[in-house]
N, CA, C and O atoms as a MOPAC input file, in Angstrom:
PM7 MOZYME 1SCF
protein

 N    -28.88000 1    87.24800 1   -63.65800 1
 C    -30.10600 1    86.91000 1   -64.10900 1
 C    -30.02100 1    85.38800 1   -63.19100 1
 O    -29.09300 1    84.62200 1   -62.93200 1
 N    -31.21000 1    85.39900 1   -62.92500 1
 C    -31.59600 1    84.39300 1   -62.03700 1
 C    -31.25700 1    82.99200 1   -62.72300 1
 O    -30.76100 1    83.16200 1   -63.83700 1
 N    -31.34800 1    82.10000 1   -62.47900 1
 C    -30.59500 1    80.38900 1   -63.37100 1
 C    -31.65000 1    80.21600 1   -64.21900 1
 O    -31.41400 1    80.10500 1   -65.42200 1
 N    -33.20100 1    80.15500 1   -63.65700 1
 C    -34.11600 1    79.74200 1   -64.44900 1
 C    -34.31400 1    80.61300 1   -65.73900 1
 O    -34.59300 1    80.03700 1   -66.79100 1
 N    -34.17300 1    82.04900 1   -65.69900 1
 C    -34.23900 1    83.12300 1   -66.20600 1
 C    -33.50200 1    82.83000 1   -67.51700 1
 O    -34.02900 1    82.83600 1   -68.63000 1
 N    -32.24900 1    82.58100 1   -67.25400 1
 C    -30.67900 1    82.38200 1   -68.15900 1
 C    -31.31000 1    81.44000 1   -68.74400 1
 O    -31.54300 1    81.83800 1   -69.88600 1
 N    -31.82400 1    80.13600 1   -68.55700 1
 C    -31.98600 1    78.82100 1   -69.15800 1
 C    -33.13400 1    79.16200 1   -70.39300 1
 O    -33.09400 1    78.62400 1   -71.50000 1
 N    -33.88800 1    79.90000 1   -70.08300 1
 C    -35.52500 1    80.31600 1   -70.50400 1
 C    -35.07100 1    80.90100 1   -71.95900 1
 O    -35.53100 1    80.54100 1   -73.04200 1
 N    -33.87200 1    82.07200 1   -71.69300 1
 C    -33.46800 1    83.09500 1   -72.71800 1
 C    -32.28800 1    82.52600 1   -73.47800 1
 O    -31.73500 1    83.28100 1   -74.27800 1
 N    -31.84000 1    81.31400 1   -73.33500 1
 C    -30.95700 1    80.46400 1   -73.71300 1
 C    -32.10100 1    79.28200 1   -74.92400 1
 O    -31.63700 1    78.76500 1   -75.94000 1
 N    -32.96300 1    79.17500 1   -74.65000 1
 C    -33.53600 1    77.73700 1   -75.52700 1
 C    -34.63000 1    78.95700 1   -76.22500 1
 O    -35.30800 1    78.58200 1   -77.18100 1
 N    -34.76700 1    80.23200 1   -75.79500 1
 C    -35.53500 1    81.13200 1   -76.62100 1
 C    -34.54900 1    81.27800 1   -78.03000 1
 O    -35.07800 1    80.99300 1   -79.10400 1
 N    -33.21500 1    81.69200 1   -78.01300 1
 C    -32.49700 1    81.98100 1   -78.63200 1
 C    -32.03100 1    81.19800 1   -79.31200 1
 O    -31.38200 1    81.41100 1   -80.33600 1
 N    -32.34300 1    80.02100 1   -78.75700 1
 C    -31.29800 1    79.04300 1   -79.19000 1
 C    -32.48500 1    78.63500 1   -80.19100 1
 O    -32.20200 1    78.63200 1   -81.38900 1
 N    -33.89900 1    78.26100 1   -79.77100 1
 C    -34.78500 1    78.18100 1   -81.10600 1
 C    -35.00400 1    78.87600 1   -82.31500 1
 O    -35.11300 1    78.47800 1   -83.47500 1
 N    -35.03600 1    79.71300 1   -81.93100 1
 C    -34.96900 1    81.21900 1   -82.79500 1
 C    -33.87500 1    81.01900 1   -83.99800 1
 O    -34.06300 1    80.93700 1   -85.21200 1
 N    -32.83100 1    80.97700 1   -83.33600 1
 C    -31.97400 1    81.23100 1   -84.11700 1
 C    -31.48800 1    79.72400 1   -84.97900 1
 O    -31.11900 1    79.61500 1   -86.14800 1
 N    -31.67200 1    78.50300 1   -83.76900 1
 C    -31.11900 1    77.31500 1   -85.36300 1
 C    -32.53800 1    76.99900 1   -85.96000 1
 O    -32.59200 1    76.51600 1   -87.09100 1
 N    -33.34800 1    77.17600 1   -85.46300 1
 C    -34.74900 1    76.92500 1   -85.93800 1
 C    -35.20800 1    75.55400 1   -85.72000 1
 O    -35.97500 1    74.92800 1   -86.45100 1
 N    -34.55100 1    75.07400 1   -84.42500 1
 C    -34.79700 1    73.48900 1   -83.68500 1
 C    -35.76500 1    73.91700 1   -82.77300 1
 O    -35.77400 1    75.03200 1   -82.25300 1
 N    -36.68800 1    72.90500 1   -82.55500 1
 C    -37.60900 1    72.87500 1   -81.96000 1
 C    -37.07500 1    71.78600 1   -80.24800 1
 O    -36.05600 1    71.26800 1   -80.70300 1
 N    -37.16500 1    71.31900 1   -78.98500 1
 C    -37.09800 1    70.48800 1   -78.11600 1
 C    -38.24000 1    70.92300 1   -77.18800 1
 O    -38.94200 1    71.92700 1   -77.06500 1
 N    -38.09200 1    69.43400 1   -76.44100 1
 C    -38.86600 1    69.31900 1   -75.46200 1
 C    -37.99700 1    69.92300 1   -73.73900 1
 O    -38.50000 1    69.99900 1   -72.61800 1
 N    -36.46200 1    70.27800 1   -74.24100 1
 C    -35.71000 1    70.33700 1   -72.97900 1
 C    -34.36300 1    71.22100 1   -73.34200 1
 O    -34.15000 1    71.30900 1   -74.55100 1
 N    -33.59300 1    71.76800 1   -72.62900 1
 C    -32.58100 1    72.33000 1   -72.84300 1
 C    -31.53400 1    71.77500 1   -71.47000 1
 O    -31.65300 1    71.64600 1   -70.25100 1
 N    -30.47000 1    71.55300 1   -72.52100 1
 C    -29.05100 1    71.12800 1   -70.67100 1
 C    -28.90400 1    72.36400 1   -70.42000 1
 O    -29.07700 1    73.30300 1   -71.19700 1
 N    -28.56700 1    72.39400 1   -69.28700 1
 C    -27.50300 1    73.50600 1   -68.44000 1
 C    -26.41200 1    72.93100 1   -68.18600 1
 O    -26.44900 1    71.90800 1   -67.50200 1
 N    -25.32600 1    73.36700 1   -68.60400 1
 C    -23.86900 1    72.67300 1   -68.29700 1
 C    -23.32500 1    73.16000 1   -66.55200 1
 O    -22.49100 1    72.61800 1   -65.82800 1
 N    -24.14900 1    74.32100 1   -66.32200 1
 C    -23.65800 1    74.70300 1   -64.99300 1
 C    -24.47100 1    73.95500 1   -63.79500 1
 O    -24.14900 1    73.70400 1   -62.63400 1
 N    -25.55400 1    73.72300 1   -64.48200 1
 C    -26.35400 1    72.90700 1   -63.67400 1
 C    -26.58300 1    71.25000 1   -63.65700 1
 O    -27.18800 1    70.53000 1   -62.86200 1
 N    -25.91000 1    70.98700 1   -64.76000 1
 C    -25.70000 1    69.86200 1   -64.90700 1
 C    -26.97000 1    69.28200 1   -65.06700 1
 O    -27.05500 1    68.36200 1   -64.25400 1
 N    -27.90100 1    69.37700 1   -65.67100 1
 C    -29.07200 1    68.84500 1   -65.85000 1
 C    -30.02400 1    68.84000 1   -66.85800 1
 O    -29.67200 1    69.96500 1   -67.21400 1
 N    -30.84100 1    68.60000 1   -67.57000 1
 C    -31.84600 1    69.37400 1   -68.26100 1
 C    -33.44600 1    69.25500 1   -67.86800 1
 O    -34.22300 1    68.41000 1   -67.42300 1
 N    -33.45400 1    70.98500 1   -68.42400 1
 C    -35.15900 1    71.40600 1   -67.75100 1
 C    -36.15300 1    71.49900 1   -68.82200 1
 O    -35.96300 1    72.35400 1   -69.68800 1
 N    -37.13500 1    70.78100 1   -68.88800 1
 C    -37.85000 1    70.63100 1   -69.55200 1
 C    -39.23200 1    72.10900 1   -69.73600 1
 O    -39.90600 1    72.61300 1   -68.83800 1
 N    -39.22800 1    72.38800 1   -71.03200 1
 C    -39.38000 1    73.19900 1   -71.02200 1
 C    -40.47000 1    72.39500 1   -72.82000 1
 O    -40.21400 1    71.42300 1   -73.53100 1
 N    -41.90300 1    73.68900 1   -72.88300 1
 C    -42.64800 1    73.02900 1   -74.03900 1
 C    -43.37800 1    74.22100 1   -73.98900 1
 O    -43.51200 1    74.97800 1   -73.02800 1
 N    -43.98500 1    74.34100 1   -75.47700 1
 C    -44.72400 1    75.61400 1   -75.58300 1
 C    -43.97200 1    75.81300 1   -77.30500 1
 O    -43.14300 1    75.08200 1   -77.84800 1
 N    -44.43700 1    76.69300 1   -77.67600 1
 C    -44.15900 1    77.58900 1   -79.02600 1
 C    -42.94000 1    78.84400 1   -79.12700 1
 O    -42.75500 1    79.56900 1   -78.14900 1
 N    -42.42700 1    78.95700 1   -79.94100 1
 C    -41.22600 1    79.55500 1   -79.94700 1
 C    -41.20800 1    80.05100 1   -81.79200 1
 O    -40.66100 1    79.25000 1   -82.55100 1
 N    -41.68000 1    81.06900 1   -82.26600 1
 C    -41.81100 1    81.38900 1   -83.58400 1
 C    -41.39900 1    82.89800 1   -83.78600 1
 O    -41.38300 1    83.71600 1   -82.86600 1
 N    -41.08700 1    83.15600 1   -85.01500 1
 C    -40.54000 1    84.59700 1   -85.40400 1
 C    -41.59200 1    85.71900 1   -84.75000 1
 O    -41.05800 1    86.60600 1   -84.08400 1
 N    -43.18000 1    85.75200 1   -84.90100 1
 C    -43.57500 1    86.40100 1   -84.20900 1
 C    -44.27600 1    86.14300 1   -82.76900 1
 O    -44.82400 1    87.06200 1   -82.16000 1
 N    -44.23800 1    85.36000 1   -82.47800 1
 C    -44.66700 1    84.90200 1   -80.76600 1
 C    -43.80200 1    83.94300 1   -79.80400 1
 O    -43.34900 1    82.98000 1   -80.42300 1
 N    -43.59400 1    83.96300 1   -78.96000 1
 C    -42.71800 1    83.06900 1   -77.53200 1
 C    -44.30600 1    82.91500 1   -76.60600 1
 O    -45.11800 1    83.75800 1   -76.22600 1
 N    -44.24800 1    81.57500 1   -76.50400 1
 C    -45.25300 1    81.37500 1   -75.50800 1
 C    -44.76900 1    79.98000 1   -74.49400 1
 O    -45.78000 1    79.34200 1   -74.19900 1
 N    -43.76800 1    79.49500 1   -74.02800 1
 C    -43.19000 1    78.50700 1   -73.52500 1
 C    -43.68000 1    78.47800 1   -71.86900 1
 O    -44.20900 1    79.37600 1   -71.21500 1
 N    -43.26700 1    77.00100 1   -71.43500 1
 C    -43.49700 1    77.01600 1   -70.07500 1
 C    -42.45900 1    75.77900 1   -69.47900 1
 O    -42.37100 1    74.55800 1   -69.60500 1
 N    -41.69300 1    76.93000 1   -68.71000 1
 C    -40.71300 1    75.95400 1   -67.93200 1
 C    -41.16400 1    75.40600 1   -66.35600 1
 O    -41.56400 1    75.82500 1   -65.27000 1
 N    -40.75400 1    74.03200 1   -67.14400 1
 C    -41.40500 1    72.82500 1   -65.63100 1
 C    -40.81900 1    73.36600 1   -64.39200 1
 O    -41.38300 1    73.67300 1   -63.34200 1
 N    -39.59700 1    73.42000 1   -64.71600 1
 C    -38.47400 1    73.16800 1   -63.32100 1
 C    -38.89700 1    74.75700 1   -62.22900 1
 O    -38.80100 1    74.84800 1   -61.00500 1
 N    -39.26200 1    75.59400 1   -63.01300 1
 C    -40.15200 1    76.84600 1   -62.02500 1
 C    -41.67100 1    76.86900 1   -62.07900 1
 O    -42.28100 1    77.31000 1   -61.10500 1
 N    -42.33600 1    76.41900 1   -63.16400 1
 C    -44.15300 1    76.10600 1   -62.87100 1
 C    -44.18200 1    77.48300 1   -63.89500 1
 O    -45.36500 1    77.61900 1   -64.20700 1
 N    -43.57700 1    78.28000 1   -64.37800 1
 C    -44.04100 1    79.47600 1   -64.91800 1
 C    -43.61600 1    79.65000 1   -66.23800 1
 O    -42.52200 1    79.26500 1   -66.65000 1
 N    -44.75500 1    80.42300 1   -67.14200 1
 C    -44.73400 1    80.70500 1   -68.50200 1
 C    -43.73200 1    81.63600 1   -68.63400 1
 O    -43.57500 1    82.45600 1   -67.72900 1
 N    -42.76000 1    81.65700 1   -69.97800 1
 C    -42.31000 1    83.09000 1   -70.60000 1
 C    -42.96900 1    83.31600 1   -71.60200 1
 O    -43.04600 1    82.51400 1   -72.53300 1
 N    -43.73700 1    84.80400 1   -71.56500 1
 C    -44.34400 1    84.59300 1   -73.13100 1
 C    -44.31300 1    86.10200 1   -73.58500 1
 O    -44.17100 1    86.92500 1   -72.68100 1
 N    -44.43700 1    86.59800 1   -74.98000 1
 C    -44.14200 1    87.65300 1   -75.69300 1
 C    -44.01600 1    87.58000 1   -76.82500 1
 O    -43.95800 1    86.44100 1   -77.28700 1
 N    -43.92100 1    88.72800 1   -77.75400 1
 C    -43.57800 1    88.89600 1   -79.08000 1
 C    -42.82000 1    89.32500 1   -79.77700 1
 O    -41.69800 1    89.63100 1   -79.37500 1
 N    -43.11000 1    89.44100 1   -80.73000 1
 C    -41.43800 1    90.03000 1   -81.81200 1
 C    -41.70200 1    90.10900 1   -83.48300 1
 O    -42.62100 1    89.86300 1   -84.26400 1
 N    -40.70700 1    90.46700 1   -83.51800 1
 C    -40.19900 1    90.80100 1   -85.24900 1
 C    -39.74700 1    89.93300 1   -85.98300 1
 O    -40.06000 1    89.98300 1   -87.17200 1
 N    -39.02200 1    89.05000 1   -85.59000 1
 C    -37.46000 1    88.47100 1   -85.92300 1
 C    -36.77400 1    88.59100 1   -85.39300 1
 O    -36.17900 1    87.56900 1   -85.05200 1
 N    -36.22800 1    90.05000 1   -84.82600 1
 C    -35.20700 1    90.48000 1   -84.78000 1
 C    -35.57200 1    91.33000 1   -83.16000 1
 O    -34.52200 1    91.61400 1   -82.58500 1
 N    -36.46100 1    91.62700 1   -82.61500 1
 C    -36.72700 1    92.14300 1   -81.29100 1
 C    -38.05900 1    91.76000 1   -80.63000 1
 O    -39.24300 1    91.75500 1   -80.96500 1
 N    -37.34100 1    91.44100 1   -79.54100 1
 C    -38.30600 1    90.59100 1   -78.75100 1
 C    -38.87600 1    91.18900 1   -77.29600 1
 O    -38.08300 1    91.72500 1   -76.52200 1
 N    -40.18700 1    91.07600 1   -76.99400 1
 C    -40.30100 1    91.96100 1   -75.90600 1
 C    -40.62500 1    90.96400 1   -74.86800 1
 O    -41.82700 1    90.75900 1   -75.03600 1
 N    -40.22300 1    90.23800 1   -73.89600 1
 C    -40.85200 1    89.01300 1   -73.46600 1
 C    -41.28000 1    89.17000 1   -71.49600 1
 O    -40.82400 1    89.93500 1   -70.64700 1
 N    -41.80800 1    88.61000 1   -71.45100 1
 C    -42.65100 1    88.58200 1   -69.90000 1
 C    -42.21600 1    87.47300 1   -68.85900 1
 O    -43.32500 1    87.04200 1   -68.54600 1
 N    -41.54100 1    86.93000 1   -68.31800 1
 C    -41.12200 1    86.34700 1   -67.28800 1
 C    -41.87000 1    86.12200 1   -66.49000 1
 O    -41.85300 1    86.96100 1   -65.58900 1
 N    -42.86500 1    85.01300 1   -66.31900 1
 C    -44.34000 1    85.22700 1   -65.14700 1
 C    -43.20900 1    84.58300 1   -63.75000 1
 O    -43.64700 1    84.71400 1   -62.60700 1
 N    -42.26000 1    84.13400 1   -63.87800 1
 C    -41.55200 1    83.66800 1   -62.34500 1
 C    -41.24600 1    84.78600 1   -61.63300 1
 O    -41.51200 1    84.75600 1   -60.43100 1
 N    -40.58000 1    86.09800 1   -62.24600 1
 C    -39.98000 1    86.27800 1   -61.87500 1
 C    -40.91000 1    87.99500 1   -61.46900 1
 O    -40.69800 1    88.85600 1   -60.61400 1
 N    -41.99700 1    87.85200 1   -62.62200 1
 C    -43.03000 1    88.97400 1   -63.15200 1
 C    -42.31500 1    90.32600 1   -63.14300 1
 O    -42.50300 1    91.41000 1   -62.58900 1
 N    -41.45800 1    89.83300 1   -63.94900 1
 C    -40.62300 1    91.20800 1   -64.75100 1
 C    -40.28800 1    90.61200 1   -66.46500 1
 O    -40.22600 1    89.43400 1   -66.81700 1
 N    -40.08000 1    92.04300 1   -67.46500 1
 C    -40.04000 1    92.10500 1   -68.66900 1
 C    -38.27000 1    91.51800 1   -68.48200 1
 O    -37.49200 1    91.60800 1   -67.53300 1
 N    -38.11600 1    90.85800 1   -69.98000 1
 C    -36.67200 1    90.54300 1   -70.69800 1
 C    -36.98600 1    90.77200 1   -72.28600 1
 O    -37.79900 1    90.15000 1   -72.97000 1
 N    -36.20600 1    91.72800 1   -72.64300 1
 C    -35.63900 1    92.14700 1   -73.79100 1
 C    -34.96700 1    90.97000 1   -74.45300 1
 O    -34.17700 1    90.32100 1   -73.76700 1
 N    -35.21900 1    90.56100 1   -75.90000 1
 C    -34.31100 1    89.94700 1   -76.63700 1
 C    -34.22900 1    90.27900 1   -77.93900 1
 O    -35.20800 1    90.28700 1   -78.68500 1
 N    -33.09900 1    90.56300 1   -78.27700 1
 C    -32.82000 1    90.88600 1   -79.60300 1
 C    -31.72700 1    89.76600 1   -80.70500 1
 O    -30.65500 1    89.32600 1   -80.28800 1
 N    -32.18700 1    89.50700 1   -81.90500 1
 C    -31.47500 1    88.56700 1   -83.13500 1
 C    -30.41400 1    88.95300 1   -83.75500 1
 O    -30.59200 1    89.97700 1   -84.41400 1
 N    -29.74400 1    88.67100 1   -83.77800 1
 C    -28.75900 1    89.56300 1   -84.64600 1
 C    -27.71500 1    88.24600 1   -85.56200 1
 O    -26.59100 1    87.98200 1   -85.13700 1
 N    -28.11100 1    87.75400 1   -86.42700 1
 C    -27.45100 1    86.66000 1   -86.90800 1
 C    -27.58000 1    85.48300 1   -86.33300 1
 O    -28.70800 1    85.01900 1   -86.16700 1
 N    -26.40500 1    84.76900 1   -85.91400 1
 C    -26.21200 1    83.84300 1   -85.07000 1
 C    -25.84800 1    84.44100 1   -83.36500 1
 O    -25.49200 1    83.85000 1   -82.34500 1
 N    -26.04500 1    85.41500 1   -83.57500 1
 C    -25.79700 1    86.30700 1   -82.15400 1
 C    -27.15900 1    86.77400 1   -81.20700 1
 O    -28.27300 1    86.74400 1   -81.73000 1
 N    -27.01900 1    87.12600 1   -80.04100 1
 C    -28.41900 1    87.59100 1   -79.34600 1
 C    -27.55300 1    88.47200 1   -78.44800 1
 O    -26.32900 1    88.42000 1   -78.32600 1
 N    -28.72700 1    89.58300 1   -77.62300 1
 C    -28.25000 1    90.21500 1   -76.88900 1
 C    -29.43200 1    90.47500 1   -76.02500 1
 O    -30.51300 1    90.25800 1   -76.57300 1
 N    -29.46800 1    90.93400 1   -74.67600 1
 C    -30.33300 1    91.22800 1   -74.22400 1
 C    -30.96300 1    92.12400 1   -73.14000 1
 O    -30.80100 1    93.27100 1   -73.55600 1
 N    -31.49100 1    92.16000 1   -72.15900 1
 C    -31.55100 1    93.43100 1   -71.08400 1
 C    -32.52600 1    92.31400 1   -70.13500 1
 O    -33.43400 1    91.77300 1   -70.76500 1
 N    -32.41300 1    92.03100 1   -68.99600 1
 C    -33.02400 1    91.41700 1   -67.46200 1
 C    -33.88300 1    92.86800 1   -66.75300 1
 O    -33.11200 1    93.76000 1   -66.40000 1
 N    -35.18900 1    93.10600 1   -66.56400 1
 C    -35.27400 1    93.95400 1   -65.83900 1
 C    -35.40800 1    93.55100 1   -64.23300 1
 O    -35.54200 1    94.32100 1   -63.28100 1
 N    -35.33000 1    92.13200 1   -64.23200 1
 C    -35.41300 1    91.66500 1   -63.32300 1
 C    -34.23100 1    92.34000 1   -62.44900 1
 O    -34.37400 1    93.13400 1   -61.51900 1
 N    -32.83600 1    91.74200 1   -63.06300 1
 C    -31.83300 1    92.20500 1   -62.39600 1
 C    -31.31500 1    93.16300 1   -62.66700 1
 O    -30.28500 1    93.41200 1   -62.04000 1
 N    -31.75100 1    94.08700 1   -63.65600 1
 C    -31.04300 1    94.99500 1   -64.60000 1
 C    -29.59100 1    95.25700 1   -64.88400 1
 O    -28.70700 1    95.99400 1   -64.44600 1
 N    -29.75600 1    94.15000 1   -65.98900 1
 C    -28.48700 1    93.58800 1   -66.45000 1
 C    -28.68100 1    93.35400 1   -67.61600 1
 O    -29.80200 1    93.23400 1   -68.11000 1
 N    -27.41300 1    93.23700 1   -68.33800 1
 C    -27.81900 1    92.93200 1   -69.78500 1
 C    -27.05400 1    91.67600 1   -69.77500 1
 O    -26.21400 1    91.68400 1   -68.87500 1
 N    -27.06600 1    90.55100 1   -70.50800 1
 C    -26.60700 1    89.55200 1   -71.45700 1
 C    -26.87000 1    89.26300 1   -72.87100 1
 O    -27.88300 1    89.61100 1   -73.47700 1
 N    -25.64700 1    88.44400 1   -73.46900 1
 C    -25.05400 1    88.27100 1   -74.70300 1
 C    -25.10200 1    86.93300 1   -74.83900 1
 O    -25.37500 1    86.13800 1   -73.94000 1
 N    -24.76700 1    86.61000 1   -76.26000 1
 C    -24.59300 1    84.92000 1   -76.07900 1
 C    -24.74100 1    84.54900 1   -77.75000 1
 O    -25.21800 1    85.51100 1   -78.35200 1
 N    -24.53400 1    83.73800 1   -78.36400 1
 C    -24.53300 1    82.98700 1   -79.56100 1
 C    -24.70300 1    81.05500 1   -79.53400 1
 O    -24.36900 1    80.06200 1   -78.88700 1
 N    -25.41400 1    81.45900 1   -80.65800 1
 C    -26.05700 1    80.18300 1   -80.92700 1
 C    -25.06300 1    79.22600 1   -82.43100 1
 O    -25.20400 1    79.41400 1   -83.63900 1
 N    -24.41900 1    78.55000 1   -81.94400 1
 C    -23.91600 1    77.41900 1   -83.21500 1
 C    -24.82000 1    75.94400 1   -82.74000 1
 O    -24.75300 1    75.31300 1   -81.68500 1
 N    -25.58500 1    75.72400 1   -83.85100 1
 C    -25.66200 1    74.39500 1   -84.17600 1
 C    -27.18100 1    74.50300 1   -83.14700 1
 O    -28.13300 1    75.22700 1   -83.44200 1
 N    -27.12700 1    73.73300 1   -82.08800 1
 C    -27.58700 1    73.33500 1   -80.97200 1
 C    -26.84600 1    73.75200 1   -79.78500 1
 O    -27.34300 1    73.48600 1   -78.69000 1
 N    -25.80000 1    74.32900 1   -79.83800 1
 C    -25.23100 1    75.13200 1   -78.42400 1
 C    -25.25100 1    76.08200 1   -78.55000 1
 O    -25.00000 1    76.69300 1   -79.58800 1
 N    -25.75900 1    76.77700 1   -76.85500 1
 C    -25.55400 1    78.30100 1   -76.85000 1
 C    -24.71900 1    78.73600 1   -75.90500 1
 O    -24.40500 1    77.88300 1   -75.07400 1
 N    -24.38500 1    79.52000 1   -75.81000 1
 C    -23.14900 1    80.24000 1   -75.03900 1
 C    -23.76700 1    81.79300 1   -75.08600 1
 O    -23.97700 1    82.66200 1   -75.93300 1
 N    -23.98300 1    81.53500 1   -73.16100 1
 C    -24.47400 1    82.89400 1   -72.97700 1
 C    -23.56400 1    83.59700 1   -71.73300 1
 O    -23.26900 1    82.96500 1   -70.71900 1
 N    -23.18100 1    84.94300 1   -71.95900 1
 C    -22.78200 1    85.86200 1   -71.15200 1
 C    -23.46800 1    86.87700 1   -70.23300 1
 O    -23.78200 1    87.98900 1   -70.65900 1
 N    -23.74800 1    86.41100 1   -68.70200 1
 C    -24.21400 1    87.04400 1   -68.27100 1
 C    -23.75900 1    87.93100 1   -67.48700 1
 O    -23.01100 1    87.48800 1   -66.61500 1
 N    -24.04600 1    89.64500 1   -67.48000 1
 C    -23.22200 1    90.40400 1   -66.88800 1
 C    -23.63000 1    90.72400 1   -65.20400 1
 O    -22.94000 1    91.23200 1   -64.32000 1
 N    -25.11700 1    90.17500 1   -65.17200 1
 C    -24.83200 1    90.62500 1   -63.65100 1
 C    -23.67600 1    89.64700 1   -62.71600 1
 O    -23.44800 1    89.94200 1   -61.54300 1
 N    -22.90500 1    88.30900 1   -63.48400 1
 C    -22.25300 1    87.68900 1   -62.39000 1
 C    -20.35800 1    87.53700 1   -63.31400 1
 O    -19.31700 1    86.92200 1   -63.08000 1
 N    -20.88600 1    88.56600 1   -64.43400 1
 C    -19.51500 1    87.82600 1   -65.76900 1
 C    -19.26300 1    86.73700 1   -65.61500 1
 O    -18.29100 1    86.17600 1   -65.10900 1
 N    -20.11200 1    86.40800 1   -66.03500 1
 C    -19.74500 1    84.87000 1   -66.48000 1
 C    -20.19800 1    83.94000 1   -67.34200 1
 O    -21.23900 1    84.47100 1   -67.72700 1
 N    -20.11400 1    82.87300 1   -67.92300 1
 C    -20.28500 1    82.21300 1   -69.46300 1
 C    -20.80000 1    81.10500 1   -68.82100 1
 O    -20.37100 1    80.43600 1   -67.88000 1
 N    -22.08100 1    81.00900 1   -69.68900 1
 C    -22.97800 1    79.55300 1   -69.24500 1
 C    -23.13000 1    78.48100 1   -70.45100 1
 O    -23.59900 1    79.04900 1   -71.43700 1
 N    -22.92700 1    77.37200 1   -70.63200 1
 C    -23.31100 1    76.86600 1   -72.07700 1
 C    -24.72900 1    75.93800 1   -71.88400 1
 O    -24.85000 1    75.42200 1   -70.77300 1
 N    -25.33500 1    75.79600 1   -72.44000 1
 C    -26.67100 1    75.10900 1   -72.96800 1
 C    -26.32100 1    74.38600 1   -73.90300 1
 O    -25.18200 1    74.57900 1   -74.32700 1
 N    -27.23600 1    73.20800 1   -74.61500 1
 C    -27.60000 1    72.99900 1   -76.05300 1
 C    -28.67600 1    72.27900 1   -76.03200 1
 O    -28.59100 1    71.43200 1   -75.14200 1
 N    -29.73700 1    72.22600 1   -76.65900 1
 C    -30.97700 1    71.93100 1   -77.11800 1
 C    -31.40600 1    70.63800 1   -77.04800 1
 O    -32.52700 1    70.33700 1   -77.45700 1

């Protein structure tokens, strides 16, 4: 999964699971804050990633979301189960999964078999 898409999925999952809102997400792999604005709610996602100058939006039902990443022009599925999440990135045809603990997010990317850490 591309770094920008991965950070947006971590942001969305983190906001949905923790109930927090934030104007950025810190990506420990890139050692930098990524500015994001918009709305993440149980039924609708519409965010703007300033680092990629693109929207990620879609709808869901508290547990399953069908999102579109305008930076890649591809869909991303995201499922929420308690403090855990998983999904599928149609850009890379790979799965991802992770968990949220407070404002900390851990995401495992199956494309490169690695963990990435974030915080809201």
